[in-house]
One Martini backbone bead per residue (centre of mass of N, CA, C, O) as a GRO file, in nm:
protein
  290
    1MET     BB    1   4.039  13.114  22.586
    2LEU     BB    2   4.287  13.107  22.796
    3THR     BB    3   4.381  13.192  23.102
    4LEU     BB    4   4.674  13.372  23.182
    5ALA     BB    5   4.967  13.306  23.378
    6CYS     BB    6   5.220  13.473  23.594
    7LEU     BB    7   5.423  13.293  23.828
    8ASN     BB    8   5.717  13.392  23.900
    9GLY     BB    9   5.768  13.364  23.563
   10GLU     BB   10   5.545  13.146  23.512
   11LEU     BB   11   5.378  13.001  23.252
   12LEU     BB   12   5.015  12.946  23.288
   13PRO     BB   13   4.733  12.838  23.357
   14ALA     BB   14   4.539  12.980  23.591
   15ASP     BB   15   4.420  12.704  23.716
   16GLU     BB   16   4.736  12.607  23.783
   17ALA     BB   17   4.785  12.815  23.986
   18LYS     BB   18   4.996  12.822  24.288
   19VAL     BB   19   4.991  12.879  24.642
   20SER     BB   20   5.082  12.914  24.949
   21ILE     BB   21   4.953  12.903  25.273
   22TRP     BB   22   5.209  13.109  25.360
   23ASP     BB   23   5.105  13.339  25.222
   24ARG     BB   24   5.053  13.675  25.304
   25GLY     BB   25   4.803  13.718  25.134
   26PHE     BB   26   4.634  13.485  25.259
   27LEU     BB   27   4.677  13.555  25.573
   28PHE     BB   28   4.682  13.910  25.559
   29GLY     BB   29   4.665  14.086  25.299
   30ASP     BB   30   4.981  14.124  25.200
   31GLY     BB   31   4.897  14.339  24.940
   32ILE     BB   32   4.904  14.430  24.590
   33TYR     BB   33   4.714  14.591  24.322
   34GLU     BB   34   4.633  14.580  23.959
   35VAL     BB   35   4.446  14.729  23.673
   36PHE     BB   36   4.422  14.668  23.329
   37ARG     BB   37   4.354  14.781  23.000
   38LEU     BB   38   4.277  14.623  22.689
   39TYR     BB   39   4.344  14.762  22.365
   40GLU     BB   40   4.443  14.594  22.111
   41GLY     BB   41   4.682  14.480  22.311
   42ARG     BB   42   4.687  14.750  22.487
   43LEU     BB   43   4.793  14.965  22.738
   44TRP     BB   44   4.596  15.160  22.923
   45LEU     BB   45   4.737  15.381  23.117
   46GLU     BB   46   5.020  15.267  23.196
   47ALA     BB   47   5.177  15.482  23.362
   48GLU     BB   48   4.959  15.526  23.580
   49HIS     BB   49   4.941  15.236  23.690
   50LYS     BB   50   5.243  15.200  23.759
   51ALA     BB   51   5.260  15.437  23.955
   52ARG     BB   52   5.051  15.329  24.158
   53LEU     BB   53   5.193  15.067  24.221
   54ARG     BB   54   5.452  15.186  24.328
   55ARG     BB   55   5.327  15.354  24.553
   56SER     BB   56   5.192  15.127  24.711
   57LEU     BB   57   5.450  14.969  24.772
   58GLU     BB   58   5.601  15.197  24.918
   59GLU     BB   59   5.386  15.256  25.142
   60MET     BB   60   5.417  14.925  25.228
   61TRP     BB   61   5.731  14.841  25.227
   62PHE     BB   62   5.831  14.751  24.940
   63GLU     BB   63   6.153  14.647  24.895
   64GLY     BB   64   6.329  14.612  24.595
   65PHE     BB   65   6.153  14.613  24.354
   66ASP     BB   66   6.126  14.473  24.018
   67PHE     BB   67   5.998  14.659  23.760
   68ASP     BB   68   6.136  14.562  23.502
   69ARG     BB   69   6.055  14.267  23.528
   70LEU     BB   70   5.753  14.313  23.535
   71ALA     BB   71   5.725  14.449  23.257
   72ASP     BB   72   5.828  14.205  23.096
   73ARG     BB   73   5.613  14.001  23.197
   74ILE     BB   74   5.365  14.145  23.099
   75GLN     BB   75   5.435  14.147  22.796
   76ARG     BB   76   5.471  13.841  22.764
   77THR     BB   77   5.185  13.758  22.854
   78ILE     BB   78   5.031  13.908  22.638
   79GLU     BB   79   5.159  13.778  22.389
   80VAL     BB   80   5.089  13.478  22.459
   81SER     BB   81   4.775  13.513  22.496
   82GLU     BB   82   4.637  13.694  22.256
   83VAL     BB   83   4.498  13.930  22.377
   84ILE     BB   84   4.295  14.211  22.290
   85GLU     BB   85   4.040  14.213  22.484
   86GLY     BB   86   4.122  14.317  22.824
   87ILE     BB   87   4.281  14.199  23.129
   88VAL     BB   88   4.523  14.312  23.377
   89TYR     BB   89   4.644  14.134  23.657
   90ILE     BB   90   4.803  14.249  23.961
   91GLN     BB   91   4.996  14.065  24.220
   92ILE     BB   92   5.157  14.156  24.536
   93THR     BB   93   5.339  13.996  24.780
   94ARG     BB   94   5.547  13.926  25.071
   95GLY     BB   95   5.522  13.621  25.070
   96VAL     BB   96   5.686  13.338  25.207
   97ALA     BB   97   5.612  13.266  25.557
   98PRO     BB   98   5.592  13.262  25.863
   99ARG     BB   99   5.333  13.319  26.093
  100LYS     BB  100   5.387  13.665  26.118
  101HIS     BB  101   5.333  13.993  26.149
  102ALA     BB  102   5.593  14.048  26.090
  103PHE     BB  103   5.820  14.073  25.881
  104PRO     BB  104   6.010  13.913  25.696
  105ALA     BB  105   6.293  13.834  25.594
  106ALA     BB  106   6.532  13.951  25.436
  107GLY     BB  107   6.485  13.845  25.091
  108THR     BB  108   6.202  13.777  25.060
  109PRO     BB  109   6.018  13.681  24.812
  110PRO     BB  110   5.785  13.774  24.621
  111THR     BB  111   5.457  13.743  24.508
  112GLU     BB  112   5.397  13.714  24.149
  113LEU     BB  113   5.103  13.819  23.967
  114ILE     BB  114   4.980  13.746  23.630
  115VAL     BB  115   4.675  13.831  23.451
  116VAL     BB  116   4.526  13.729  23.137
  117LYS     BB  117   4.208  13.843  23.008
  118GLU     BB  118   3.916  13.851  22.883
  119TYR     BB  119   3.689  14.123  22.769
  120ASP     BB  120   3.339  14.196  22.783
  121ASP     BB  121   3.168  14.496  22.694
  122ALA     BB  122   2.868  14.450  22.608
  123PRO     BB  123   2.702  14.468  22.885
  124VAL     BB  124   2.787  14.784  22.930
  125VAL     BB  125   2.691  14.957  22.694
  126PRO     BB  126   2.383  15.007  22.769
  127LEU     BB  127   2.449  15.143  23.046
  128ARG     BB  128   2.582  15.400  22.929
  129THR     BB  129   2.307  15.492  22.806
  130SER     BB  130   2.099  15.461  23.059
  131GLY     BB  131   2.219  15.407  23.315
  132VAL     BB  132   2.253  15.384  23.683
  133PRO     BB  133   2.195  15.236  23.981
  134ILE     BB  134   2.249  15.325  24.324
  135ILE     BB  135   2.395  15.310  24.648
  136SER     BB  136   2.428  15.352  24.986
  137TYR     BB  137   2.723  15.318  25.214
  138MET     BB  138   2.913  15.242  25.460
  139ASP     BB  139   3.240  15.336  25.543
  140LEU     BB  140   3.462  15.052  25.652
  141ARG     BB  141   3.739  15.125  25.593
  142TRP     BB  142   4.039  15.194  25.604
  143ARG     BB  143   4.292  15.472  25.629
  144ARG     BB  144   4.430  15.355  25.330
  145CYS     BB  145   4.274  15.411  25.037
  146ASP     BB  146   4.533  15.503  24.856
  147VAL     BB  147   4.577  15.197  24.866
  148LYS     BB  148   4.600  14.898  24.660
  149SER     BB  149   4.466  14.672  24.834
  150ILE     BB  150   4.363  14.331  24.904
  151ASN     BB  151   4.184  14.467  25.122
  152LEU     BB  152   3.818  14.411  25.043
  153LEU     BB  153   3.578  14.350  25.236
  154ALA     BB  154   3.421  14.619  25.252
  155ASN     BB  155   3.370  14.633  24.949
  156VAL     BB  156   3.221  14.364  24.921
  157ILE     BB  157   2.981  14.426  25.105
  158ALA     BB  158   2.880  14.677  24.951
  159CYS     BB  159   2.846  14.534  24.676
  160GLU     BB  160   2.640  14.324  24.777
  161ALA     BB  161   2.426  14.528  24.857
  162ALA     BB  162   2.383  14.624  24.569
  163HIS     BB  163   2.304  14.355  24.445
  164ARG     BB  164   2.051  14.310  24.636
  165ALA     BB  165   1.933  14.600  24.510
  166ASP     BB  166   1.981  14.617  24.199
  167ALA     BB  167   2.264  14.750  24.178
  168PHE     BB  168   2.570  14.860  24.048
  169GLU     BB  169   2.648  15.034  24.310
  170ALA     BB  170   2.843  15.189  24.583
  171VAL     BB  171   2.830  15.460  24.785
  172LEU     BB  172   3.046  15.600  25.013
  173VAL     BB  173   2.996  15.676  25.371
  174ASP     BB  174   3.082  15.847  25.625
  175GLU     BB  175   3.042  15.932  25.965
  176HIS     BB  176   2.964  16.244  25.849
  177GLY     BB  177   2.818  16.207  25.547
  178PHE     BB  178   3.048  16.174  25.347
  179VAL     BB  179   3.161  16.125  25.044
  180THR     BB  180   3.396  15.935  24.859
  181GLU     BB  181   3.335  15.650  24.704
  182SER     BB  182   3.346  15.357  24.547
  183THR     BB  183   3.416  15.024  24.552
  184HIS     BB  184   3.534  15.027  24.212
  185SER     BB  185   3.508  15.352  24.180
  186SER     BB  186   3.474  15.659  24.074
  187LEU     BB  187   3.340  15.976  24.190
  188LEU     BB  188   3.113  16.202  24.025
  189TRP     BB  189   3.000  16.551  23.973
  190VAL     BB  190   2.733  16.797  23.910
  191ARG     BB  191   2.764  17.153  24.003
  192ASP     BB  192   2.716  17.449  23.881
  193GLY     BB  193   2.892  17.354  23.615
  194LYS     BB  194   3.068  17.151  23.792
  195LEU     BB  195   3.319  16.930  23.840
  196GLY     BB  196   3.324  16.675  24.095
  197ALA     BB  197   3.536  16.566  24.384
  198THR     BB  198   3.710  16.406  24.595
  199PRO     BB  199   3.976  16.456  24.755
  200GLU     BB  200   4.281  16.377  24.769
  201GLY     BB  201   4.376  16.093  24.979
  202HIS     BB  202   4.321  15.854  25.226
  203GLU     BB  203   4.004  15.815  25.139
  204ILE     BB  204   4.118  15.760  24.842
  205LEU     BB  205   4.168  15.648  24.532
  206PRO     BB  206   4.377  15.713  24.277
  207GLY     BB  207   4.236  15.761  23.977
  208THR     BB  208   4.319  15.689  23.655
  209THR     BB  209   4.061  15.770  23.507
  210ARG     BB  210   4.013  16.038  23.637
  211MET     BB  211   4.305  16.163  23.575
  212GLY     BB  212   4.388  16.029  23.279
  213ALA     BB  213   4.089  16.117  23.136
  214VAL     BB  214   3.851  16.289  23.250
  215LEU     BB  215   4.007  16.553  23.333
  216ARG     BB  216   4.132  16.601  23.060
  217ALA     BB  217   3.865  16.632  22.909
  218ALA     BB  218   3.751  16.865  23.076
  219GLU     BB  219   3.976  17.066  23.015
  220ALA     BB  220   3.942  17.064  22.702
  221MET     BB  221   3.622  17.159  22.750
  222GLU     BB  222   3.604  17.368  22.988
  223ILE     BB  223   3.546  17.210  23.256
  224PRO     BB  224   3.509  17.265  23.563
  225PHE     BB  225   3.715  17.176  23.850
  226VAL     BB  226   3.637  17.032  24.183
  227GLU     BB  227   3.743  16.985  24.503
  228GLU     BB  228   3.505  16.819  24.726
  229ARG     BB  229   3.299  16.803  25.013
  230ILE     BB  230   3.013  16.591  25.028
  231THR     BB  231   2.708  16.494  25.089
  232ILE     BB  232   2.458  16.281  25.032
  233ASP     BB  233   2.242  16.506  25.010
  234GLN     BB  234   2.399  16.666  24.791
  235LEU     BB  235   2.407  16.437  24.583
  236PHE     BB  236   2.103  16.420  24.532
  237MET     BB  237   2.120  16.739  24.413
  238ALA     BB  238   2.260  16.683  24.173
  239ASP     BB  239   2.271  16.704  23.833
  240GLU     BB  240   2.515  16.493  23.834
  241VAL     BB  241   2.625  16.144  23.811
  242MET     BB  242   2.939  15.950  23.818
  243LEU     BB  243   3.140  15.693  23.691
  244ALA     BB  244   3.490  15.569  23.710
  245GLY     BB  245   3.673  15.318  23.507
  246THR     BB  246   3.850  15.076  23.352
  247THR     BB  247   3.577  14.929  23.236
  248ILE     BB  248   3.335  15.152  23.247
  249GLU     BB  249   3.451  15.429  23.239
  250VAL     BB  250   3.166  15.618  23.172
  251MET     BB  251   2.900  15.625  23.427
  252PRO     BB  252   2.587  15.694  23.463
  253VAL     BB  253   2.375  15.825  23.719
  254ILE     BB  254   2.013  15.803  23.799
  255SER     BB  255   2.034  15.673  24.103
  256ILE     BB  256   1.985  15.699  24.471
  257ASP     BB  257   1.801  15.515  24.663
  258GLY     BB  258   1.565  15.592  24.438
  259VAL     BB  259   1.681  15.870  24.369
  260HIS     BB  260   1.679  16.101  24.147
  261ILE     BB  261   1.898  16.231  23.909
  262GLY     BB  262   1.754  16.477  23.823
  263ASN     BB  263   1.566  16.325  23.554
  264GLY     BB  264   1.683  16.019  23.533
  265GLN     BB  265   1.914  16.097  23.327
  266PRO     BB  266   2.159  16.135  23.137
  267GLY     BB  267   2.379  16.386  23.111
  268PRO     BB  268   2.565  16.612  22.927
  269VAL     BB  269   2.842  16.571  23.063
  270SER     BB  270   2.852  16.267  23.051
  271ARG     BB  271   2.833  16.250  22.744
  272ARG     BB  272   3.087  16.413  22.677
  273LEU     BB  273   3.286  16.228  22.836
  274GLN     BB  274   3.232  15.973  22.684
  275ALA     BB  275   3.318  16.072  22.405
  276ALA     BB  276   3.606  16.164  22.488
  277TYR     BB  277   3.708  15.892  22.580
  278ARG     BB  278   3.678  15.739  22.314
  279ALA     BB  279   3.851  15.935  22.148
  280ALA     BB  280   4.113  15.889  22.310
  281VAL     BB  281   4.144  15.592  22.246
  282GLU     BB  282   4.147  15.614  21.935
  283LEU     BB  283   4.389  15.806  21.917
  284TRP     BB  284   4.590  15.622  22.063
  285LEU     BB  285   4.569  15.381  21.872
  286ALA     BB  286   4.657  15.531  21.614
  287ALA     BB  287   4.945  15.609  21.733
  288GLN     BB  288   5.048  15.296  21.746
  289VAL     BB  289   5.064  15.287  21.451
  290VAL     BB  290   5.329  15.199  21.215
   0.00000   0.00000   0.00000
């Protein structure tokens, strides 16, 4: 099945979509993106992802963007693609204009890209069972990590470091030794019977999976949740560590930098949250059936 793109309203195979060399996303990284998961052709956590996209655009002064048009184009692209299990990638840049750092003239249309592609979850399934190793890496990102910007070079470098170490992900550590999040997933931990995570703020991206699924499940199961700042040394001593994300769902971490977390096996809270996540998806899908 071809990967389908919708570029400024035009549907075409993704490999045929082209943008100008003067696009500000290409020149400056002046853009925002969002990623949705499709289960059975339906957008999971749709409202949460769209709200985060809207917030990111507003925080970066993208004024007058037509969200209703975008929603219509997303739905049309999904329907034409006929993708059932997949990913929807959205990228919006400040458009095509002469290369100047200041914003282009008012009325310059944004460049709007929607890509719908199939996603094979099979390679990730055994990892959810076994758990994964990760590494720590210095957090070199800019100071507005709460915005889902296409400026991802620091994330890419940290992720490549993890790849070279045969690790699944990298947990980012700031200049004071405190953990923030991972390169493309939320980071959570269990200490003293409580589920913990870095407080929301400019240091981390507000995770839709963290807020929209994992914490809801924890609340339903009466697992206490606390926002706290902890160091990498404290993370080594956590009872459990896990990642949460759009495609990985809930992923147990069994080691960091070669140091076992707990007994080096996925822990009971991770297992309960995995099961609750899948149950929530199945319940949501069942509710969509007319």
